[in-house]
N, C-alpha and C positions, 0 to 999 in steps of 0.2 A: 492370497489377493484374489481369491475365487469370488465370484460375484454369484450366490445361489439363484437357481432356475426361477424360482418366483420372482426374486427381485429382477431378474433379466425381464420379465413379462411386465412388471409394473414398469420400467423404464422403458421399455419399446411401446409401450402403452401412451406414454407421455409424449413420445417422439411421432405419434400417428399424425398421419395428414388431415384427419379430420377436426384437429385444433386449429383450423385455418383462419377464425374468428376469436380464438381465445387469445387475449393478452399474454406477452412473454413475461410479465410479472405474475399472472396467475399460476403459469405453468412453473415457473420457478418456485414458487411458494409450495405448489403441490410437491414438487421435487423435495423439498427440506422438511415436509411433512412426512413422505414415504421412507426416507433413508437416513439415519441417525450420522451424526458427524463422523463416526468411525470409520463409515463404509464411503465416506466422500470420495478416497482416491479409488477405490474399486470401480464407482460409479463412473468417475472421471475418466479413468482408463478405457472404460468400453466406450463411451460416447467417444473418445480420442480414436479408437479402433473403427467405429461408424464412420467417421468425417475421412477417415484415412482411404477406405474402400468404398468406392462410388456404387458398386455392384449392392453392397450391402445397405447405401442408404441413397436410393436413386431419385426420391422425390425431392424436389428445390426447398419444399415448403419444411419436409423432415430434417434436410441440413440447417436451415435457418435456427429451428427449434433447437437441435443438438447444440449448435456452436453457442445460443444464448444459456441453456443451460450450465454447459462445460466452464462457460466465464462467470455464472452466477454461483459456482460451487461453493467458493468459498469465499462468499460474501461477506463483507465488514473486515476483511484482512488486508493488509498492502498487498498491492497486486505483484510486486518482486520477491515477496515472501512465499507465494503459492507453488505448486509444484509445476503448474501449466503454463506460467510466465513465459518460459523460454519457447514453448511451442506457439504462442500469440505473436511474439516478436518474429518468430521465421514464417509464420504464415505471410504476414505483413510485408515481409522482405521478399518472399518468392515472387519471380517476374511473373507479370500478369500475362495469361494467354488468352485462346479464344475460347468461347463457349458455347454450347449449342442446349438451346432450352433450359439455359440455368445451369448445366451440369457441366463441371469442370473437366477438361480434356487435357492431363498433363503428357507431355511426351517424353521425358526421363526423368519423372520422379520416381525416388525408390521408396516411398512409403513410411519414412521417418516421420515428416511432417505432411499434412493434409493441405491440398491444394486448393483455394478457393475462388470462386467465382467473384467477379467484380461487386455484385449485389451483397454476398458474404463479407466480403472485405469492408464493404460501406458499413456493415453492421458493426463488424468488428473495431472498425476505428471511433464509432460514435459510442462504444462501449467504453474502450479504453478513455477515451477524451471526458469531457465535461457534460455531456449530453446524454449520460447514461440513463437518469430517471426519465425523461421524456421518452427514450426509445423503448424502455421496459413496458412503458404503457401503451405500446402500440402491437397489433396483431401481427404474424406472420405474412396476411396478405397486404396489411400496409405496409409492412416492411419492402415485400416484393414491388407492391406500386411505386413506392417512393425511390427505391436504390437502384432497380433493375438496369437503369440506362444513364443513372448518375455515373459522374466519374468519382473516382477514390479520392477523397480528400487528403492533403499530405498531413502526416503527424509526427512529431518530434519524440523519437524512443532513446534520446540519448542518456537520458538520467536512467529510465529503466534497464537499458542495456549494461550501464557501468554497474548498476547495483546486482545485476545477476553475473557479470563478469567475476565482481569481486567474491560472490558467493561460491561460482564454479572453480575461482582460483586455490579455495579449499579442497577441494576433493580430488582424490589420487585420478592421476593419468590413465589407470587401467578402466576406470568407471567411465570415460568417455569414449572407448572403444567398444567396438561390437557392431552387428547388422541385425536387424530383425530376420526372425525366420519365415516370417509370412509378407509376402510382396503382393500390391495390388497388379491387376492384370492391365498393362497399360495399352492393351488393344480395346477402346473404348467401345468400338464398334460392336463389340460382342456383349454390351452390356444388355441385359433383358430385366424386365421387372419381374421379380419373384414373390408367390403368397407369403404371407406373414408364418405359417406354420414352417415351411420350408427356411426362411429367414432366421426363425428363432431356432431351428435345430442347428444351422449353420453357427450362430453366436454360442450356442451351448458347447459346442464342440470346441472354439476358439476360447471360451473364457472358462473351461472347467480344467482342472488338473491343480497340481502343486509343484512349479508355477504353473500357471495356463498356460497355454501355448501363443496367444498374444503378448505374454510378457517376456517370452523369451527370446534370447538372441545370441547370434555366434560370435565367440571373442577367440582371436586368436591366441597360440598358446607362445608363452614367452619362454625361451629356453635360456640358460645360463650355465657356462661353463663350471665344473666343481672346482672351487679354489685349491690351489696346491698345500700339502701338509706344511712345505716350508719354502721361503723365499729364496733361500739359495742353499746349496750342499753344506755350507759351515754353520748353519742356523740349529741352534740345539734346541730340542723338542721341549724341553724343558729346563728353566733355570730356578735351582734351589737358592732362596735367599737364607743365608744362615746368619746374617746380621741385619735385621730389619730397622732397628733404631738409626741407621746412618742414612736412611732414603726417607724422602718427604713425597707426599703426593703432591702433583702438579695438576691442577684442575684449570680448563679452558672455559674461562668467563663467558666468551663469546659463543658458545655452542647454544643453539636452539634459540637464541636470541635475533629477532627478525632486524635487517639492516634497512628495512624500509624506512624513508624520511617520516611517513606518517604514524609509525608504529606508537611513538609516545605519545601523540594527540589520539589515538584510538584507547589507549590505555587509560590516559585520563578522561576522555569521556565515558569509558565504561564506569570509571569510578563516580563521575558526576550525575549519573544516572540515581547512585544508591545514598552518596554522602555528599556533604558541603566541601568543595573544593577550598584549600588555603590559598590565600592571595596570590602566593608565589605559584601555585600549580593554576589558578585561573589565568594569571598574566602569561605562563609559557602556553596557555594551549591558544590565548586569543592571539599571541604572538605567529605560532605555527599557522592558524588560519589567516592571517593577513598575509603571511608569508608566501602561502599556497591558496588562491582562492577555491580552487577547486577541491581541496582537502575536504571541506565540508561534506561532500557526497561519499567520501569512504571511511567516517569515524565512527560508523554504525548509527547514526540517526535515522530514526523513522517516526512516522506522526505517532504512532501508539505510544513510544517512550518519551516524547515531548512531554507530557503533564510531570512525568519524576523529575526530568532536566528542570521545567518551572519551578517547583516546589524546593528543591535543592540548590539550584545554581541560578537562579533569575538572570544574572547579568551574561551569562554565558547561554543562556536559552535567547536572550536579545541580538547577541552578535550573530549566531548561527542563522538567527532567523532573516536578519537583514542580509546575510550573504546567500540566502535561498529566494530571494523576491523575485529571482528572474526565473526559477526553476518551474517546472511545469506541475510540480506537486505541492506549490505553496498553499495552495487552496484547501488541499488537505490539511497541510498544519494549520491553517486559520480555522478550519471547521473543528479540530481537536480543541485548540485554544479557548473558542467560542463555548464549547460545550462540556468543558473540563470545571471540576469543582470551583467555585468564587473562592479566591485566597487575596492575602496581601501582595503575595509574590504575583500571582496571575493578572493583577490588574497594575502592578508596577511593570509587567512586560508590555502588557497592552498599552498603557500611558507612553511609555517610553518608543514603543512603534509608531503610536499616532502622530507624535512630535518629531519623527525624523522622517518616517517616508509617509507617502499617500495610501492609508489603507481603504480597501474597497468599503464605500458606505453602508453597504448591507450588512457587512462582518462588524462593524462599529456599533450600529442598532441593534443588531441581534445580541452583541453582548452586553450593552446596556439593558435590555430587556432581561436576559440571564439573571444580570445583577440582582434588578429590582425583583423579579421573581423568586432569586433565594432570601432576599431579605423578608418575604412577605411570607414565606413559609417555614421558616427556620424557627424550632420551638424554643430553644433557650433565650429567654428574653435577654439576658447580659450580653450574650454572643451577637443576639440580633442589634442590640443598641450599638455595638462596635461596628458591625458591617454596615448599618445605615449611616454611621458617621464617615468611613471609609468612603462609601459609594457618592455621597455627597459631594466630599472635597474632591471626588474622581471628576463627577460631572461639571463640578465648577471649574476644574481646571481645562476641560473640553470645551466649555462654552466659552469662558475667557480666552482661551487660545483660538477660538474660532474655527476649531476641528469638526465640531458637529454645528447642524443647523437647527437648533433649537425647536422651533416652529414645526420639524417633522416629528417629534416626539413630544411635543409640548402637552397634551393631556396625558400620556401616561406619566409621565415626569411629574405634572402638578399634581396627579391623585397619588403619586409614592410621597410627596411632600406633606401633603393634607393628612394621610395615614399616619405619618410620623413626625406630625408638628410638633410633639411634646420634645423633640432633639432638636436642640439649638441648630447644629447642621442643615439639619432639614428646613428650618423655617428661614434660616439664610440664603437657602437655595431657594424657596419659593418666593423671598423678596426679589432675588435677581431674575426670577421669570416675569414677576410682575412690572419690574422696570422695564424690561425687553419689551413686552407685550404693548407698554403705553407708548414705547418708542424711545425712552431714556437710555440712550448707550452709555451713559458715564458709569454705569454700574461694572462694565466691562472692565475699566481702569481702575476701580477700586481693589485693594490687595485681597486675596482670597481668605476665606476663614480657615484660621488655624486650629487644626484638631490633632491632639495629641493623643494617639490610640496606642493602648499596650496589646498588641499582638500575641504575648506569649501566653 
């Protein structure tokens, strides 16, 4: 887990205070270009060490950059699955204390979790929330100017904590014990600025070795009494069975079987990602989710696994998405659904959602644009015709049910109909658009064009 000296130099150059007017996005791009994926944990551990020790990272701008780099290190992966997610949660749960010149002054912090100033907490809240793209386009100077005197907004970490708790419950208890062998100096009055050469020298000593000093921790030794050879004085050390045929093996079928109420639901969901469930299995899973609405957060579903669930079991995908509508992660699920490969099942899921709940308008429009783009770029003429029919029937359904305002997509949809006017469903959709354009709403009450599409 050692970060080589040359890589340490590159990392320290990235968090230099001279990058005051460089956007966080550019700095993160430089980080990903400088370090391969297999070194991400080493880089993250080094950044975390710097944030833990104020004397190693005394400049406020440096801490802003280091925090942004640490958060962006596993870009594109669900936050709960990244190794530093528990650290971010604990950072935001740490009580707020006074700061001086932007440098945090912990009074009794042990060094496990970095203590953040108000400005740094504001940055982290915005990175975890839905304002991440806008924040990454700002420079450290802009971050300080905007957040230095701003109060820290509240953020709901419940779902993230539940996912982390489920993951940590699988770890052995001994892995959660220990104390770092390096602790920060609590007397912040002695913190002085050190030159870069001295800082790099200290960092090299802390991050070298196998394991490096910064990754070592003190664990208590667990002592257990040696079990006795016999339970009682009359117990025989060995019993020689002379007639084995008169004995049968008794196997405890309850061993290693979880007694958790959601164990069966998690097992079925694991199968649902890979294969089509039987009607009986689907009904059982739906019943379990209806019985305990919070179970949907503990059955192993993540945004990254949603496409597999949609393709194999679209009805289950609809049920879980409806139960996740109030979740803070629902936008991530919508994003994955919009950008996944267009298919009959994905359109079935989107169509059911649009008729059941109010989906964000931008989500529906983006999905329609994605469908149109897919039809235009597909090479296989036969497959293209089938998909065009499917999209046209889908759009007619949305228009007739008044789920979308066709005027907002009129030009794009009209161009689509003209391009594929050879197809009957596209021509019917074009006539419907023209009727609406002329103010004739009678077409909305007409039965939709029926198209039997063989998706096999």
